C-alpha positions, 0 to 999 in steps of 0.5 A: 482484484481476482484470486491467486491460487498458491499450493503451499506445504506445512511446515514441520520444521522451525528457526531459523536454520529450517527458514534458511533451508526452505529459501534455498529451496526456493520457497518461502516460510509463512504463517496462517492466522486467524477466526481463532484458529491455530496458527499454521505453518506453512513454505509457500512457492517461492517465484509465484509468492513473489509476483502475488504480493507485487498486489497490495492486499492480494487475495490468495487460494491456498491449497495446503495438504488437501486442504483450501484456505483463503487468505490476504497478505498481512505484512511481508518481511523482507531481506535489509539487502538482498531482494528476497522475501524472508517470511509472510504473514497470512490472514485466514478470511472468509467470502463475505466477511468484512475486514480492516485493511490500508488501502494505497492512494492513486491521485488522478487528474491535473490541479490549476496551473501554476499548481502543484499538490503534496499527497499528505496520506499515503493510504487510507483505511478501510473496512471492505469485502475480503473477496472484493478489496480494491488494489487502490483508491482514486482521488482526483485533483482536477482542476483544484485551485491553490488553497485546496485540501482533499479531506479522508471524507471526500475521496469516494470511496468504492461502493460496499467500502467504508472509511475508517480514517477519521474523515478530517484527515488531510489527504492531499494539498493544493499549493503553489511551488515554492521554488518559483517566488524564491526564484524571483525574489532572488532575481529582485535582490540581484537587481537591487545589488545591481543598481545599488553598485551603479550608484 
């Protein structure tokens, strides 16, 4: 996905009180770290940042006190009750650098009639170019029959993306709905009970 630009400001006050004041002012406390440099404590613009972190592994172009940085979102700490972000961890990256990230699995297609699919792994760990991280990885179940599995090693990855998850891990299982079998069994039981009472 394309780079999202945010104008940040360095943070000189620390602690819970300072964080609360920043959030009241419509800002989100964050820390930028990586490449062996000292962590940089910053405040991000609240609304723009909320929109940015809707994208998984968003690439952020940060402007801080006249300096420009590239970063990816590594952790978002949200308030347990209110719909607000309390803190964000950002990892410093450079163009051409490869980093390990977790990518969401997106199921496409439909399995064979009379079957359902169960997603066993919601994400896959991969190594990808920091400036070209896919938002999701498509896993096709088109025409798959009940009893078939798709393992991590079967998933087709975008060019330049390398799988880190164990290739033998099951990502999707195709199976038969258990509810239908139960309904048939209960119908048979009801029929048998009816015949028994008639005798």
